[in-house]
Structures are given as structure tokens and as C-alpha cells.
Backbone of each chain as ProteinMPNN parsed JSONL, in Angstrom:
{"seq_chain_A": "KNQVEQSPQSLIILEGKNCTLQCNYTVSPFSNLRWYKQDTGRGPVSLTIMTFSENTKSNGRYTATLDADTKQSSLHITASQLSDSASYICVVSAEGNQFYFGTGTSLTVIP", "coords_chain_A": {"N_chain_A": [[59.971, -21.93, -10.723], [57.081, -21.845, -12.391], [54.015, -23.67, -12.081], [51.807, -25.578, -11.808], [50.11, -27.973, -9.914], [47.759, -30.797, -8.902], [45.555, -32.557, -7.284], [43.921, -35.251, -6.471], [45.499, -37.556, -8.704], [43.487, -38.918, -9.416], [40.149, -39.99, -8.912], [37.51, -42.012, -7.196], [34.359, -41.809, -6.907], [30.933, -42.638, -4.904], [28.052, -41.92, -5.885], [26.021, -39.155, -4.726], [27.621, -38.858, -2.957], [30.16, -36.42, -1.628], [32.883, -34.812, -2.4], [36.531, -33.927, -2.779], [38.65, -31.53, -4.664], [42.2, -31.057, -5.182], [43.932, -27.942, -5.743], [47.431, -26.859, -6.159], [49.975, -23.978, -6.168], [52.57, -22.722, -7.816], [52.523, -19.986, -9.227], [53.16, -17.154, -10.388], [54.16, -13.56, -10.8], [50.559, -14.03, -9.697], [47.194, -13.946, -10.916], [44.878, -14.914, -12.03], [42.612, -17.724, -11.471], [41.45, -20.154, -12.632], [38.73, -22.957, -12.466], [38.034, -26.274, -14.259], [35.923, -28.318, -16.158], [36.054, -30.696, -17.905], [34.206, -33.356, -19.881], [34.551, -36.656, -21.769], [36.037, -36.493, -24.525], [34.89, -33.75, -25.153], [35.669, -30.036, -25.419], [37.457, -28.06, -22.138], [35.357, -26.691, -19.505], [34.4, -23.898, -18.345], [33.788, -23.805, -14.803], [34.427, -22.117, -12.944], [35.636, -18.746, -11.725], [38.319, -17.135, -10.092], [39.839, -14.573, -8.056], [42.925, -12.355, -6.819], [41.631, -11.303, -4.796], [39.258, -12.594, -3.697], [37.818, -15.193, -2.41], [36.001, -17.735, -1.697], [33.958, -18.853, -4.041], [31.057, -20.088, -5.965], [28.905, -22.15, -7.662], [26.354, -23.963, -8.129], [26.244, -27.078, -7.453], [29.18, -26.817, -7.337], [31.457, -25.571, -5.231], [34.232, -23.223, -5.249], [37.45, -22.866, -3.429], [40.219, -20.345, -2.383], [43.253, -20.103, -1.336], [45.103, -17.378, -1.229], [47.737, -16.958, 0.132], [48.822, -19.142, 1.302], [48.997, -20.973, -1.817], [46.928, -22.06, -2.448], [44.145, -24.089, -3.838], [41.015, -25.271, -4.14], [37.985, -27.67, -5.259], [35.161, -28.32, -4.417], [32.678, -30.536, -4.821], [29.603, -31.089, -3.989], [26.81, -33.918, -3.18], [27.462, -35.521, -5.555], [26.929, -35.85, -8.674], [26.086, -38.669, -11.725], [26.832, -37.649, -13.973], [28.484, -35.795, -13.388], [30.93, -36.943, -13.584], [34.193, -36.867, -14.81], [37.064, -34.738, -16.433], [38.662, -32.649, -13.849], [40.153, -29.457, -14.592], [42.535, -27.373, -13.685], [43.572, -24.047, -13.245], [45.994, -21.456, -13.797], [46.217, -18.409, -13.516], [48.995, -15.633, -14.711], [50.631, -12.26, -14.419], [50.168, -10.213, -17.202], [49.112, -11.983, -19.143], [49.724, -15.467, -19.082], [49.293, -18.428, -19.327], [49.318, -21.298, -16.838], [48.467, -24.993, -16.392], [47.255, -27.365, -14.891], [47.414, -31.354, -14.529], [45.046, -32.493, -14.488], [42.718, -33.958, -12.682], [41.001, -36.408, -13.031], [38.042, -37.536, -11.867], [35.347, -39.956, -11.318], [32.288, -40.822, -11.257], [30.345, -43.278, -9.351], [27.255, -45.64, -9.577]], "CA_chain_A": [[59.523, -22.068, -11.591], [55.731, -21.505, -11.975], [53.63, -25.11, -11.897], [50.522, -25.823, -10.858], [49.807, -29.653, -9.218], [46.784, -30.966, -8.976], [45.513, -33.921, -6.419], [44.667, -36.825, -6.613], [45.372, -37.697, -10.079], [42.114, -39.764, -9.849], [39.144, -40.386, -7.426], [36.128, -42.765, -7.541], [33.228, -41.954, -5.71], [29.62, -42.926, -5.012], [26.985, -41.241, -6.58], [25.638, -39.042, -3.586], [28.57, -38.319, -1.959], [30.725, -35.599, -1.735], [34.335, -34.879, -2.645], [37.183, -32.183, -2.84], [40.041, -31.861, -5.674], [42.971, -29.575, -5.291], [44.777, -27.566, -6.646], [48.945, -26.05, -5.704], [50.497, -23.696, -7.356], [53.558, -21.812, -7.885], [52.8, -19.171, -10.385], [53.735, -15.637, -9.523], [52.927, -12.355, -10.158], [49.336, -14.281, -9.792], [46.416, -13.058, -11.23], [43.283, -15.811, -11.132], [42.62, -19.2, -11.358], [40.11, -20.655, -12.874], [38.192, -24.506, -12.541], [37.515, -26.244, -15.458], [34.743, -29.754, -16.39], [36.184, -31.68, -19.107], [34.153, -34.498, -20.43], [35.391, -37.279, -22.311], [35.784, -35.99, -26.329], [34.699, -32.383, -25.635], [36.351, -29.522, -24.769], [36.981, -27.446, -21.032], [33.95, -26.07, -19.644], [34.88, -22.956, -17.223], [33.356, -23.529, -13.908], [34.901, -20.681, -11.571], [36.83, -18.199, -12.0], [38.916, -16.303, -8.851], [41.197, -13.2, -8.388], [43.269, -12.841, -5.766], [40.627, -11.133, -3.394], [38.295, -13.875, -3.749], [38.083, -16.862, -1.131], [35.175, -18.884, -2.204], [33.02, -18.702, -5.548], [30.25, -21.362, -6.461], [28.004, -22.47, -9.335], [25.616, -24.692, -7.949], [26.979, -28.018, -6.638], [30.589, -27.013, -7.265], [32.294, -24.409, -4.914], [35.853, -23.546, -5.373], [38.033, -21.591, -2.598], [41.497, -20.129, -3.103], [44.338, -19.157, -0.321], [46.228, -16.732, -1.937], [48.575, -16.716, 0.713], [49.31, -20.776, 0.926], [48.711, -20.624, -2.964], [45.996, -23.408, -2.655], [42.305, -23.638, -4.619], [39.493, -26.294, -3.859], [37.314, -27.194, -6.122], [34.352, -29.116, -3.418], [32.093, -30.768, -5.132], [28.316, -31.597, -3.297], [25.972, -34.551, -3.819], [27.521, -35.633, -7.032], [26.08, -36.861, -9.48], [26.654, -39.277, -12.379], [27.004, -36.878, -14.867], [30.08, -35.422, -12.779], [32.599, -37.826, -14.391], [35.068, -35.98, -16.123], [37.999, -34.138, -15.924], [38.632, -31.035, -13.612], [41.642, -28.96, -14.62], [42.858, -26.041, -12.345], [44.016, -23.332, -14.34], [46.434, -20.893, -12.821], [46.686, -17.479, -14.869], [50.084, -14.839, -14.207], [49.816, -11.272, -14.849], [51.257, -11.244, -18.396], [48.435, -13.357, -19.828], [50.553, -16.351, -19.312], [48.593, -19.544, -17.931], [49.609, -22.267, -16.382], [47.417, -25.761, -16.412], [47.304, -28.731, -14.104], [47.31, -31.676, -15.718], [43.583, -32.654, -14.066], [41.873, -34.728, -11.768], [39.565, -37.792, -13.582], [36.603, -38.226, -11.466], [34.532, -40.723, -11.763], [31.004, -41.284, -10.186], [29.568, -44.611, -9.774], [25.89, -45.582, -8.764]], "C_chain_A": [[57.91, -22.364, -11.69], [55.042, -22.784, -12.637], [52.426, -24.683, -11.107], [50.045, -27.834, -11.024], [48.274, -29.706, -8.769], [46.817, -32.679, -8.136], [44.037, -34.138, -6.221], [44.487, -36.832, -7.988], [44.038, -38.431, -11.048], [41.238, -40.072, -8.624], [38.029, -41.234, -8.057], [35.609, -43.011, -6.304], [31.733, -42.723, -6.019], [28.965, -42.001, -5.377], [25.817, -40.779, -4.968], [26.517, -37.877, -2.883], [29.188, -37.258, -2.587], [32.317, -35.683, -2.244], [35.077, -33.451, -2.779], [38.436, -32.59, -3.513], [40.817, -30.621, -5.031], [43.631, -29.645, -6.007], [45.94, -26.504, -5.794], [49.583, -25.862, -6.637], [51.513, -22.769, -6.784], [53.795, -20.38, -8.726], [52.837, -17.804, -9.801], [54.426, -14.805, -10.902], [51.481, -13.463, -10.256], [48.32, -13.345, -10.418], [45.007, -13.498, -11.389], [43.807, -16.905, -11.59], [41.429, -19.117, -11.388], [40.131, -22.483, -12.696], [37.76, -24.798, -13.848], [36.926, -27.744, -15.43], [35.21, -29.957, -17.856], [35.802, -32.741, -19.521], [34.587, -35.096, -21.2], [35.44, -36.386, -23.993], [35.501, -35.035, -26.057], [35.778, -31.361, -24.778], [36.319, -28.668, -23.535], [36.108, -26.806, -21.163], [34.397, -24.666, -18.462], [33.486, -23.043, -15.779], [33.397, -22.01, -12.922], [35.607, -20.399, -12.104], [37.35, -16.982, -10.632], [40.27, -15.33, -9.145], [41.866, -13.489, -6.876], [42.199, -12.209, -4.459], [39.704, -11.802, -2.762], [38.741, -15.215, -2.844], [37.766, -17.661, -1.44], [34.314, -17.955, -3.581], [32.389, -20.29, -5.652], [29.266, -21.099, -7.235], [27.634, -24.119, -9.087], [26.422, -25.503, -7.323], [28.583, -27.689, -6.464], [30.919, -25.351, -6.593], [33.973, -24.726, -4.743], [36.478, -22.776, -4.389], [39.881, -21.474, -2.828], [42.139, -19.364, -1.498], [45.332, -18.769, -0.946], [47.541, -16.544, -1.221], [49.685, -17.905, 1.064], [49.993, -21.358, -0.67], [48.151, -21.733, -3.459], [44.958, -22.833, -2.997], [42.062, -25.523, -3.984], [39.345, -26.577, -4.416], [36.354, -28.646, -5.198], [33.031, -29.337, -4.346], [30.823, -31.411, -4.582], [27.443, -32.636, -3.857], [26.338, -34.858, -4.872], [26.71, -36.713, -7.556], [26.873, -38.078, -10.872], [27.529, -39.134, -13.563], [28.534, -35.718, -14.511], [30.879, -36.217, -13.044], [32.981, -36.923, -15.27], [36.472, -35.585, -15.658], [38.389, -32.836, -14.941], [39.958, -30.918, -13.436], [41.546, -27.384, -14.121], [44.113, -25.421, -13.65], [44.656, -21.965, -13.921], [47.308, -19.486, -14.009], [47.885, -16.445, -14.29], [50.076, -13.529, -14.969], [50.813, -11.119, -15.859], [50.708, -11.53, -19.788], [49.219, -14.523, -20.103], [49.352, -17.341, -18.658], [49.424, -21.143, -18.232], [48.446, -23.816, -16.018], [48.187, -26.986, -15.425], [46.74, -29.656, -14.974], [45.75, -32.444, -15.304], [43.648, -33.8, -13.144], [41.057, -35.759, -12.276], [38.973, -37.964, -11.981], [35.106, -39.201, -12.077], [33.345, -41.521, -10.416], [30.354, -42.796, -10.251], [28.456, -44.83, -8.997], [25.913, -46.447, -7.705]], "O_chain_A": [[57.52, -23.249, -10.929], [55.448, -23.04, -13.771], [52.171, -23.868, -10.22], [49.791, -28.568, -11.979], [47.69, -28.714, -8.331], [47.627, -33.597, -8.259], [43.189, -33.315, -5.877], [43.536, -36.261, -8.522], [43.699, -38.534, -12.227], [41.679, -40.362, -7.511], [37.701, -41.152, -9.24], [35.863, -43.692, -5.311], [31.441, -43.264, -7.086], [29.492, -40.928, -5.083], [25.117, -41.563, -4.327], [26.334, -36.727, -2.484], [28.995, -37.0, -3.775], [32.809, -36.796, -2.432], [34.594, -32.322, -2.857], [39.144, -33.554, -3.219], [40.353, -29.589, -4.546], [44.048, -30.537, -6.746], [45.592, -25.611, -5.021], [49.899, -26.586, -7.581], [51.462, -22.188, -5.699], [54.872, -19.8, -8.869], [52.469, -17.577, -8.649], [55.059, -15.351, -11.806], [51.444, -13.758, -11.45], [48.518, -12.131, -10.464], [44.055, -12.799, -11.043], [44.946, -17.148, -11.989], [40.577, -18.504, -10.745], [41.143, -23.182, -12.759], [37.223, -23.958, -14.571], [37.488, -28.469, -14.61], [34.708, -29.376, -18.818], [36.73, -33.525, -19.72], [35.347, -34.383, -21.855], [34.513, -35.62, -24.255], [35.861, -34.508, -27.11], [36.487, -31.689, -23.827], [35.174, -28.234, -23.41], [35.73, -26.285, -22.212], [34.881, -25.23, -17.48], [32.436, -22.404, -15.853], [32.571, -21.227, -12.454], [36.313, -21.06, -12.867], [36.607, -16.039, -10.361], [41.197, -15.315, -9.954], [41.581, -14.362, -6.058], [42.119, -12.724, -3.344], [39.359, -11.697, -1.585], [39.752, -15.912, -2.757], [38.524, -18.607, -1.656], [34.209, -16.756, -3.842], [32.997, -21.348, -5.484], [28.805, -19.982, -7.473], [28.199, -25.121, -9.525], [27.32, -25.021, -6.632], [29.214, -28.232, -5.557], [30.726, -24.282, -7.171], [34.656, -25.687, -4.387], [35.97, -21.655, -4.417], [40.604, -22.341, -3.321], [41.662, -18.456, -0.817], [46.308, -19.454, -1.251], [48.459, -16.014, -1.846], [50.91, -17.791, 1.114], [51.064, -21.953, -0.796], [48.505, -22.352, -4.463], [44.618, -21.669, -2.781], [42.757, -26.469, -3.611], [40.257, -26.32, -5.202], [36.772, -29.8, -5.292], [32.349, -28.346, -4.605], [30.944, -32.628, -4.722], [27.176, -32.457, -5.045], [25.478, -34.497, -5.675], [26.16, -37.761, -7.217], [28.092, -38.246, -10.896], [28.416, -39.838, -14.045], [29.288, -35.115, -15.275], [31.916, -35.996, -12.417], [32.388, -36.354, -16.186], [36.971, -36.048, -14.632], [38.366, -31.805, -15.612], [40.751, -31.561, -12.748], [40.654, -26.541, -14.222], [44.94, -25.905, -14.423], [43.78, -21.149, -13.632], [48.27, -19.483, -14.777], [47.733, -16.379, -13.07], [49.581, -13.541, -16.096], [51.955, -11.571, -15.771], [51.198, -11.466, -20.915], [49.48, -14.733, -21.288], [48.656, -17.041, -17.689], [49.86, -21.767, -19.199], [47.52, -23.524, -15.261], [49.37, -27.317, -15.348], [45.942, -29.388, -15.872], [45.389, -33.121, -16.266], [44.666, -34.466, -12.955], [40.099, -35.876, -11.511], [39.603, -38.536, -11.092], [34.249, -39.042, -12.946], [33.433, -42.225, -9.41], [29.924, -43.278, -11.299], [28.432, -44.38, -7.852], [24.937, -46.538, -6.96]]}, "seq_chain_B": "KAGVTQTPRYLIKTRGQQVTLSCSPISGHRSVSWYQQTPGQGLQFLFEYFSETQRNKGNFPGRFSGRQFSNSRSEMNVSTLELGDSALYLCASSLSSEFNYGYTFGSGTRLTVV", "coords_chain_B": {"N_chain_B": [[23.513, -19.101, -28.683], [26.266, -19.799, -31.35], [28.81, -21.892, -30.349], [32.463, -22.082, -30.099], [34.161, -23.651, -33.006], [35.362, -25.821, -34.038], [37.284, -27.867, -36.844], [38.769, -30.241, -38.691], [37.331, -32.783, -36.459], [38.081, -35.483, -36.185], [41.373, -36.569, -37.312], [43.825, -38.317, -39.035], [47.094, -38.675, -39.833], [50.114, -39.162, -41.666], [53.625, -40.071, -40.711], [55.952, -36.73, -40.98], [53.889, -35.894, -43.038], [52.31, -32.483, -43.425], [49.765, -30.778, -41.315], [46.383, -28.805, -41.371], [44.9, -27.171, -38.778], [41.343, -25.637, -38.276], [39.902, -23.32, -36.669], [36.7, -21.989, -35.472], [35.531, -18.623, -33.86], [33.463, -17.713, -31.063], [30.853, -15.531, -32.066], [32.039, -11.881, -32.487], [33.983, -12.311, -30.366], [37.42, -11.799, -30.22], [40.039, -12.839, -29.198], [41.821, -15.399, -30.041], [43.352, -18.489, -28.515], [45.286, -21.72, -29.025], [45.795, -24.824, -27.913], [47.622, -27.664, -26.771], [46.776, -31.063, -26.497], [47.409, -33.611, -23.955], [47.824, -37.355, -22.869], [49.852, -37.602, -21.006], [51.179, -34.604, -20.87], [49.074, -33.223, -20.105], [47.462, -30.34, -20.864], [48.557, -27.848, -22.993], [49.946, -24.676, -23.739], [49.542, -23.512, -26.713], [49.881, -21.187, -28.841], [48.229, -17.974, -29.131], [46.3, -15.664, -30.236], [44.861, -11.931, -31.589], [42.569, -9.882, -32.748], [44.243, -10.453, -35.073], [47.096, -10.658, -34.679], [50.043, -12.301, -33.005], [50.174, -12.646, -29.751], [50.922, -14.021, -27.428], [52.714, -17.088, -26.718], [53.855, -20.348, -26.483], [56.125, -22.926, -25.32], [56.523, -24.313, -27.746], [58.068, -26.36, -31.243], [59.309, -24.488, -34.038], [57.663, -26.124, -36.202], [54.914, -25.598, -35.491], [53.031, -23.52, -36.083], [50.601, -20.47, -36.002], [48.117, -18.814, -37.08], [45.785, -15.503, -37.633], [42.649, -14.619, -38.746], [41.177, -12.08, -40.431], [38.422, -11.821, -39.871], [38.382, -13.066, -37.21], [38.37, -16.329, -37.617], [40.627, -18.823, -37.401], [43.531, -20.609, -37.912], [45.841, -23.127, -36.95], [48.899, -24.758, -37.606], [50.665, -27.489, -38.554], [53.721, -28.719, -39.634], [55.926, -31.345, -41.283], [55.015, -33.476, -39.675], [55.288, -35.561, -36.471], [55.362, -38.681, -34.437], [54.899, -38.374, -31.777], [53.311, -35.849, -32.181], [50.618, -36.608, -31.945], [47.769, -35.898, -30.461], [44.91, -34.301, -28.61], [43.884, -31.609, -29.737], [42.894, -28.635, -28.873], [40.914, -25.098, -28.699], [40.221, -21.889, -27.856], [38.337, -19.681, -27.532], [38.103, -15.442, -26.744], [36.311, -12.71, -25.884], [38.17, -10.637, -25.408], [41.885, -10.485, -24.703], [42.349, -10.037, -22.68], [43.056, -10.885, -19.129], [41.23, -11.535, -17.292], [38.691, -12.289, -18.686], [36.883, -15.097, -19.316], [37.32, -18.323, -21.314], [36.349, -19.466, -23.961], [36.011, -23.084, -24.555], [36.55, -25.143, -27.877], [35.207, -28.198, -29.16], [37.654, -29.707, -30.203], [40.24, -30.657, -31.993], [41.179, -34.281, -33.011], [44.195, -35.536, -33.414], [45.669, -38.028, -35.027], [48.771, -39.27, -35.382], [50.142, -41.64, -38.231]], "CA_chain_B": [[24.918, -18.264, -29.948], [26.742, -21.04, -31.587], [30.157, -21.903, -29.169], [33.582, -22.16, -30.664], [33.632, -24.322, -33.414], [36.485, -26.569, -34.509], [37.452, -28.541, -37.801], [38.039, -31.782, -38.69], [36.917, -33.065, -35.538], [38.958, -36.236, -36.274], [42.424, -36.214, -38.303], [44.561, -39.206, -38.883], [48.078, -38.233, -40.853], [51.759, -40.192, -41.553], [54.669, -38.981, -40.273], [56.63, -36.201, -42.252], [53.308, -34.841, -43.482], [51.984, -31.466, -42.674], [48.451, -30.367, -41.017], [46.126, -27.38, -40.783], [43.494, -27.464, -38.088], [40.953, -24.271, -37.973], [39.163, -22.689, -35.628], [35.795, -20.758, -35.501], [35.561, -18.433, -32.131], [32.265, -17.055, -31.083], [31.183, -13.996, -33.103], [32.032, -11.107, -31.841], [35.716, -12.819, -29.662], [38.659, -11.325, -31.077], [40.583, -13.646, -28.913], [41.881, -17.143, -30.006], [44.041, -19.307, -28.568], [45.467, -22.916, -28.796], [46.303, -25.569, -26.91], [48.116, -28.869, -27.067], [45.825, -32.036, -25.011], [48.092, -35.216, -23.977], [47.764, -37.547, -21.706], [50.872, -37.297, -20.188], [51.738, -33.115, -20.781], [47.992, -32.782, -19.692], [46.747, -28.978, -21.645], [49.886, -27.235, -23.08], [49.619, -23.793, -24.552], [50.626, -23.382, -28.045], [49.679, -19.665, -29.434], [47.09, -16.884, -29.116], [45.856, -14.233, -31.206], [44.319, -11.497, -30.724], [43.517, -9.059, -33.475], [45.198, -10.752, -36.342], [48.289, -10.449, -34.35], [49.837, -13.551, -32.168], [50.087, -12.044, -28.533], [51.541, -14.973, -26.587], [53.226, -18.095, -27.692], [54.161, -21.658, -25.71], [57.451, -23.485, -26.002], [56.802, -25.768, -29.009], [59.278, -25.729, -32.064], [58.949, -23.855, -35.169], [56.692, -27.249, -36.94], [53.894, -24.82, -34.911], [52.495, -21.829, -36.377], [49.086, -20.492, -36.848], [47.409, -16.956, -38.151], [44.373, -15.707, -37.548], [42.182, -13.913, -40.857], [40.258, -10.26, -40.348], [37.047, -12.35, -38.954], [39.13, -13.741, -35.952], [39.051, -17.24, -37.608], [41.783, -18.882, -37.277], [44.034, -22.175, -38.42], [47.3, -23.825, -36.71], [49.16, -25.665, -38.66], [51.866, -28.582, -37.954], [54.305, -29.094, -40.385], [56.784, -32.39, -40.616], [54.333, -34.292, -38.593], [56.204, -36.594, -35.877], [54.388, -39.295, -34.049], [54.829, -37.585, -30.739], [52.237, -34.962, -32.543], [49.291, -37.21, -31.681], [46.901, -35.418, -29.148], [43.951, -33.512, -29.295], [44.292, -29.535, -30.1], [41.913, -27.517, -28.601], [40.797, -24.012, -29.806], [39.26, -21.457, -26.799], [37.96, -18.012, -27.85], [37.588, -14.632, -25.707], [36.268, -11.103, -26.005], [39.307, -9.955, -24.623], [43.221, -11.343, -24.278], [42.819, -9.499, -20.404], [42.917, -11.85, -17.985], [39.953, -11.716, -16.602], [37.846, -12.714, -19.489], [36.475, -16.267, -19.417], [37.82, -18.403, -22.333], [35.2, -20.75, -24.054], [36.568, -23.87, -25.544], [35.881, -25.778, -28.495], [35.476, -30.013, -28.988], [38.911, -30.141, -30.004], [40.207, -31.829, -32.855], [41.645, -35.164, -32.603], [44.889, -35.834, -34.51], [46.318, -39.146, -34.674], [50.111, -39.087, -36.714], [50.741, -43.014, -37.9]], "C_chain_B": [[25.776, -19.645, -30.449], [28.082, -20.778, -30.959], [31.319, -21.44, -30.793], [33.443, -23.984, -31.602], [34.768, -24.993, -34.28], [36.44, -28.057, -35.617], [38.601, -29.033, -38.34], [37.705, -32.242, -37.021], [37.813, -34.53, -35.036], [40.301, -35.94, -37.572], [43.406, -37.692, -38.279], [45.611, -38.895, -40.41], [49.178, -39.031, -40.777], [52.676, -38.959, -41.38], [55.343, -38.051, -41.537], [55.252, -35.444, -43.317], [52.578, -33.591, -42.653], [50.03, -31.541, -42.42], [47.886, -29.331, -40.882], [44.798, -27.484, -39.917], [42.913, -25.861, -38.129], [40.332, -24.445, -37.099], [37.913, -21.417, -35.59], [35.482, -19.874, -34.39], [34.044, -18.388, -32.43], [32.149, -15.845, -31.841], [31.006, -12.843, -31.769], [33.784, -11.172, -30.754], [36.407, -12.694, -30.824], [39.777, -12.424, -30.53], [40.865, -15.571, -29.589], [42.873, -17.602, -29.638], [43.904, -20.964, -29.047], [46.11, -23.566, -28.393], [46.762, -27.364, -27.36], [46.92, -30.123, -25.598], [46.656, -33.376, -25.031], [47.989, -35.944, -22.944], [48.399, -37.797, -20.81], [51.215, -35.906, -19.59], [50.084, -32.962, -19.592], [47.796, -31.23, -20.688], [48.448, -29.002, -21.566], [49.402, -25.813, -23.815], [50.344, -23.395, -25.656], [50.926, -21.683, -28.159], [48.326, -18.965, -28.908], [47.473, -15.867, -30.127], [44.802, -13.723, -30.862], [44.403, -10.237, -32.313], [44.648, -9.134, -34.93], [46.468, -11.041, -36.082], [48.702, -11.618, -32.794], [50.759, -12.473, -30.855], [50.824, -12.661, -27.463], [51.916, -16.156, -27.489], [54.173, -19.341, -26.439], [55.424, -22.22, -26.219], [57.407, -24.447, -26.657], [57.98, -25.204, -30.252], [58.434, -24.881, -32.975], [57.831, -24.472, -36.05], [55.323, -26.191, -36.476], [53.587, -24.158, -35.276], [50.856, -21.756, -36.848], [49.081, -18.772, -37.329], [46.143, -17.103, -37.568], [43.555, -14.671, -38.603], [41.585, -12.582, -39.638], [38.917, -10.663, -39.69], [37.531, -13.445, -37.792], [39.108, -15.423, -36.167], [40.84, -17.521, -37.1], [42.099, -20.459, -37.174], [45.319, -22.189, -37.781], [47.37, -24.767, -37.98], [50.385, -26.53, -38.566], [52.697, -28.768, -39.383], [55.278, -30.229, -40.017], [55.928, -33.076, -39.421], [55.267, -35.287, -37.636], [55.2, -37.7, -35.005], [53.902, -38.963, -32.826], [53.603, -36.242, -30.811], [50.834, -35.157, -31.966], [48.789, -36.706, -30.366], [45.328, -34.731, -29.725], [44.123, -31.935, -28.875], [42.896, -28.867, -29.841], [42.14, -25.705, -28.74], [40.014, -22.919, -28.605], [39.326, -19.836, -27.863], [37.454, -17.085, -26.556], [37.26, -13.288, -26.297], [37.364, -11.062, -25.906], [40.585, -10.616, -24.194], [43.348, -10.904, -22.677], [42.625, -10.756, -19.78], [42.024, -12.208, -17.251], [38.43, -11.929, -17.093], [38.128, -14.226, -19.447], [36.876, -16.966, -21.34], [36.503, -19.526, -22.478], [35.717, -21.751, -25.12], [36.134, -24.618, -26.432], [35.921, -27.387, -28.158], [36.633, -30.177, -28.993], [38.918, -30.505, -31.264], [41.256, -32.405, -32.554], [42.856, -35.605, -33.606], [45.719, -37.249, -34.181], [47.809, -39.221, -35.925], [50.792, -40.799, -36.328], [52.024, -42.871, -38.659]], "O_chain_B": [[25.802, -20.558, -29.624], [28.539, -19.635, -30.97], [31.13, -20.873, -31.87], [32.944, -25.03, -31.186], [34.961, -24.457, -35.371], [35.788, -29.068, -35.356], [39.524, -28.232, -38.486], [38.288, -31.369, -36.378], [38.164, -34.722, -33.872], [40.131, -35.214, -38.551], [43.643, -38.052, -37.126], [45.226, -38.87, -41.579], [49.271, -39.691, -39.742], [52.667, -37.754, -41.632], [55.336, -38.398, -42.718], [55.519, -34.619, -44.191], [52.312, -33.676, -41.454], [49.231, -32.157, -43.125], [48.559, -28.51, -40.259], [43.742, -27.867, -40.42], [43.705, -24.921, -38.045], [40.094, -25.554, -36.619], [38.148, -20.21, -35.662], [34.923, -20.617, -33.583], [33.453, -18.767, -33.441], [33.119, -15.192, -32.226], [30.349, -12.819, -30.729], [34.503, -10.196, -30.542], [36.238, -13.162, -31.95], [40.457, -12.934, -31.421], [40.156, -16.573, -29.493], [43.781, -17.255, -30.393], [42.83, -21.475, -29.367], [47.281, -23.19, -28.329], [46.165, -28.051, -28.188], [46.562, -29.963, -24.431], [46.597, -34.142, -25.992], [48.042, -35.325, -21.881], [47.898, -38.2, -19.761], [51.475, -35.729, -18.4], [50.176, -32.615, -18.414], [48.489, -31.527, -21.661], [49.26, -29.572, -20.837], [48.391, -25.914, -24.509], [51.512, -23.008, -25.641], [51.897, -21.079, -27.704], [47.482, -19.605, -28.281], [48.521, -15.443, -30.614], [43.912, -14.252, -30.197], [45.419, -9.809, -32.86], [45.41, -8.353, -35.501], [47.136, -11.608, -36.947], [47.966, -11.751, -31.816], [51.735, -11.757, -31.079], [51.349, -11.951, -26.605], [51.583, -16.272, -28.669], [55.059, -18.939, -25.684], [55.785, -22.041, -27.382], [58.068, -25.455, -26.405], [58.569, -24.123, -30.275], [57.246, -24.599, -32.82], [57.067, -23.706, -36.636], [54.597, -26.032, -37.457], [53.947, -23.34, -34.429], [50.16, -22.461, -37.578], [49.89, -17.95, -37.76], [45.534, -18.093, -37.16], [44.28, -13.909, -39.241], [41.664, -12.415, -38.421], [38.341, -9.833, -38.986], [36.987, -14.537, -37.627], [39.633, -16.082, -35.269], [41.765, -16.824, -36.684], [41.401, -21.327, -36.65], [46.02, -21.21, -38.037], [46.607, -25.249, -38.817], [51.356, -25.779, -38.473], [51.94, -29.011, -40.323], [55.603, -30.358, -38.837], [56.372, -33.103, -38.273], [56.124, -35.86, -38.308], [54.03, -37.316, -35.013], [52.709, -39.13, -32.575], [53.095, -35.742, -29.807], [50.066, -34.267, -31.602], [49.309, -37.039, -29.301], [44.838, -34.702, -30.854], [44.446, -31.391, -27.819], [42.009, -28.68, -30.673], [43.231, -25.146, -28.853], [38.861, -23.327, -28.469], [40.15, -19.271, -28.583], [36.748, -17.495, -25.635], [37.974, -12.823, -27.185], [37.78, -11.861, -26.746], [40.441, -11.389, -23.247], [44.125, -11.277, -21.798], [41.833, -11.578, -20.242], [42.071, -13.228, -16.562], [37.386, -11.843, -16.446], [39.274, -14.671, -19.514], [36.74, -16.279, -22.352], [35.9, -20.162, -21.613], [35.86, -21.444, -26.303], [35.057, -25.082, -26.059], [36.493, -27.842, -27.167], [37.102, -30.747, -28.008], [37.845, -30.716, -31.829], [42.215, -31.836, -32.032], [42.47, -36.062, -34.682], [46.322, -37.418, -33.121], [47.673, -39.213, -37.149], [51.385, -41.256, -35.351], [52.844, -43.789, -38.664]]}, "name": "protein", "num_of_chains": 2, "seq": "KNQVEQSPQSLIILEGKNCTLQCNYTVSPFSNLRWYKQDTGRGPVSLTIMTFSENTKSNGRYTATLDADTKQSSLHITASQLSDSASYICVVSAEGNQFYFGTGTSLTVIPKAGVTQTPRYLIKTRGQQVTLSCSPISGHRSVSWYQQTPGQGLQFLFEYFSETQRNKGNFPGRFSGRQFSNSRSEMNVSTLELGDSALYLCASSLSSEFNYGYTFGSGTRLTVV"}
């Protein structure tokens, strides 16, 4: 069964600290993996997209990694800011244009 | 350039009614997909349209339907509303339905069924 699981479900960190969010998937055949950031009351915004051959991709303070062998991805946020408070959603695409969504990690950055 | 526009932003309906939501994609984008987001289930794919044709469909009952017009604008209709249909409905557009293209989401329509 194609599934995407994210952990932790929620996370609270101090401003300036780093954090890592996890995404494990069982989607097959794998096409690509995206991380989205969703602010409260807004639609998701794409952070990174990675295909099978890519191990790391950065977007500013956000760095995503992908291990296609273990079917795991992580999103690392460096030097967190208050504006990083949001839900982070992992989306895995299977060939044939099928999308599978994780339920997200809710991140709260406190001063 | 303008982003993905969804109207209305908020909607309150009673059980048994029907509702139509609208999505205007980014200019030039031909693929429009719809999603339902609830706290318990997260984001769930409803359907995708490309050049007025439904390309993919998620596991939702037939009460959920959609269409796309020649200008790529899309509408989603939900008939015989149930309390469980209360959710944030998101629309996303893309240049193509090919999997390597990124999708841009709108801000959503918050539907409350009472």
C-alpha cells in the first residue's frame, strides 16, 4: 500500500535552533518527492522537489535529503525563525502522476 | 504575476445543499488539481484536469465532481453536503500534468457544513 508517514506530528523549538523533520514512504514506483510549507490559512508553498537521483537539495535555510534505498527523506531547517512556524508536508509522486501526501509536521518556533 | 485564485475564501452551507467552488489558475497553466484538507486526514487528492479533461481521480464519492473550462479555470461541485465535507478545499495549478513540474497552490476555500 502506498503511504507517506511524517514525524514528528508536532514540534516546538526555540528561535535560532535547528530542527529536522522526517518523511518515510512506501510509494512505488517512485517518481519524485516534494516538501511544502503551509502557513495557517494559506495554501502550501513548494520548498524543494527531488527526483530519484538527487540526494540533497537546498532552498535557503531549508535542506532536503533523500535516501531512495531506505525510502526516507528529511527536511532540515537551520537557524530557525519565527516565520518558520507552519505545517510542513511531504508529498511523494508515483509514476502515472499519482500523489501521496503525508499528514504533515506542525512546527512552532518560539522566541 | 497573479497566483492561483480561489473563490470564495469562506463558505457556510447546511447539510443537503450543494456548493460550487471556483479556481483560476496561473496564466498559462493548463493543469488544475483539487484537494481536500482536514485536520484528521491531511491533504487528500480529489481530481485533476488538464485541457478540459479529467486526468486523474482520487477516492471520493460521486457527490464530488469538477470540470475545467477552455480558459483553464476550474470548478468543483459537491452535492448533498454532509457534515464531514467541512474542510479546506485547495486548488493547485501547473504548466503541465507531467510529474516533474511544480504545482502552485491557491489559498483555499474554507467550507463549513452545519
